[in-house]
N, C-alpha and C positions, 0 to 999 in steps of 0.2 A: 600437498594435498586434502581435502577435507573428508570425513568419516561419515556424511550424512546426517550427524548430530547438530542440531542449533548451535552456532556457538557464544560462547562468555560475552555478552552486549554490554559495554560503556556510555552510558548515555549521560551525555550534557549540556546540562539545559540551561538555558538563557533565556528561555520563554517560560514560566511554569507551568499555566494549566497544562501548557500545551505539551509539553515536557512531558508532566505524568502522564500523561492520555497516550505517548507514541510507549512509558513505562510498561502500559499495561500493556497495547495490542502488540508488545512485544514479548509480555511475558506469555500472552496467551497462542501465542505461533510459537511455545517451547523454548525461549532463550531463558538462560541464565542471568539477570538484569543486576548491575546497581551502577550507582549514580558516584561514588566517588573511587578515584579509582584505586587497581590493588592487584593482583594476578591480573599479568597482561590479558588480553581482551583478545578477543576475535573478529569483534564488531563493534564499532565506536561509532554514535549516534549523538550530533551536537542540533539539539533542538533552538532556534530560537527568532525575532519577530523581528516588528521593527524596531528601527534603533541598536539591536543587539546582534545583529548580523558579522558586523565588520569582527567586532569583540573574538564571536564561535571563531570564524576562522580563524584569525591569528591564534588562537587554543588552538585548534586542529595543527598548523604551519608549526609551533610549537611541539607540540607532543608526534609529530614526523620528526621532525629535525633532528630530536633530543632520542629519537628510534625507541619510546616510550613504546608502542605498539608496530612493532615491525611489520607482524604479520595479519592486522587486523587490514578489513576493510572497513572503508570511515564512508559516512553519511554525512551530509548537511540538507536539514528538514528545516524547511522557509515558512513564513507569511506570504502571502501572494504581495503585498506591502514592500515586505524587506530585499524584493529582485532583484531592486534598482542599487542599492547598496552597496552589493559588493562587487567587483568589473571581474567578468569572466575566468579574466586572466589571474585572477588574484587564487582562483581554483585549481589551475591546472599543479597537477602535482600534490596536492592538500586533498580533492574530495574524491573521491571514486565515484558517487551517483548524488544527485539532486535531488531533493522531492521537497514540492510542493504542494501546503496544504491545502483543505482538511488533510490529511495521511489517511490513505484508505489501509487495512492491514493486508490484503489480496496485492497489491501495489508494493507495500513497503516489503513482503514477499518476495513478488519476484525481482526486484531492484537490487535487493540483498544477494541474491542465487545471480543476477547478471554477472554481478560485479564480482563475488566470489567465485563466478567462472571462468573472467578475464583474469582474476589474479594467478588463478593455478593453470591458466595456459590450456582450462579446456574447450573444446568446441561447444556454442551457446546451444543453449536447450533448442525443441523445439516451442517456440512461441506461438502458435495455433493450432486453438483449444475444436475440437470437430467431435458431433455429439449429433449422429443422425444426421440432416443438409443444414445443422446450422454449423460457421465458422465463427471463430473468433480467436483475428490475429490481435495479439496482447502488445505485439511491438508496434503496432499503425492503430490502434485504435480504432480497427474495422471491425464489423459484424455482416455477416452475409446467411442470409437463407437461400437454403436453393439452389445458388451460385449470384441471386439477387438481393444486392446494397440494401441494408437495413438503416434507414438515417435517424440513426437510435444519437439519443443526443448524449453530452459524456454521464451524463447521471444515471440516464435509460441503462449504456453502456455496462456501466461498472453495478450496479443493480442485477443486471444479468448476469454478468462476469461472477456474478459472487456465489451468486444460486445453483449457474454452473456447475461450480467449480464444489458444491457441496451435496450433491442429490444426494432425497431421500431425509435431509434432517430439515428441522422444522425453524427454523426464527421468530421471537418474535417481531411486536416492529419496532419494539424498542432499539434490540440485537440489531435488527439491517441499521437502525440511522449510527449506531454507534459504527460499525462496522462499514458501510458505506459511504456512508456522509461525513461522517466523522465524530457529530455532535454528540453530546450526552444530555443536550435538551431536549426532555421525554414530550414538552407537550407538543410536539413538530411530528408526533405518528402520522399525521393526517396525512404528512406530504409523502410519508410510504405508498399509502393507497393509490393517493393520484398517480403516484409513477408506474406502479402495478399494471392502472390499468392503461395508463399509453404502456407501457410494452409492450402488453398481450396484445391492444390494438394493432401494434406497427408486425407482432410476430405472425398474425391470422389466427381464427380459428383453433388450425390441429395441431398447434406447435406453442399456441397459448394455454390450452389447459393442462398443457405440463404445470403451470404453477398454477398450483394449487391453496386456496386459501381455506385455512385451520380457523374456525368458526374462535371467533375470543382472542386468541392469542396473536397469529400471523401467516405468513406461507412456508408451501414448500417446495421445491420443486423436484419432478418426476423426472431422474435421466430415461 
């Protein structure tokens, strides 16, 4: 069973740029992160891109077979272009969760928690976030307001989910780009404003007012 603390994480990097981003995100989530093997980890994350997915899965399988990580949750983080490189059958018994990039920290945390719960034999956590009339189903990527389905794009949904998870906290546009889009190209901050505007329009004036613009900084969600 877990004691509630973020487990020590081992990140196996087969795609340097993406791997370093995942390392930063895991540290932000409270994990002690290593990129070389040492003390037994509670979490193993392999990060791969086109041309390296098969090697990453082989490395994970060897670690499982050698029982180097007997109690670890194992995640595989892949670029979309690499999805066809590894048959689903090769992942069974090797990978607990598959995450497709760009990696969003909120999803990363959820995938780790779900896999940990299965390993511990715990009942699944409540995957529906409720706030007033808003409901976010984290498993189905479904959003409803006063029972009415919201036709959100994937990125609009991720943006709303991230803001709702951090009520009262101010995030710069750059921080939202990194946490929600998985980008560290801060020349794209205009895309944050565009998505916030579209999200507000779909939420309607009453709920949209909870997404507050902080002049010259970014946005805050009032829960």
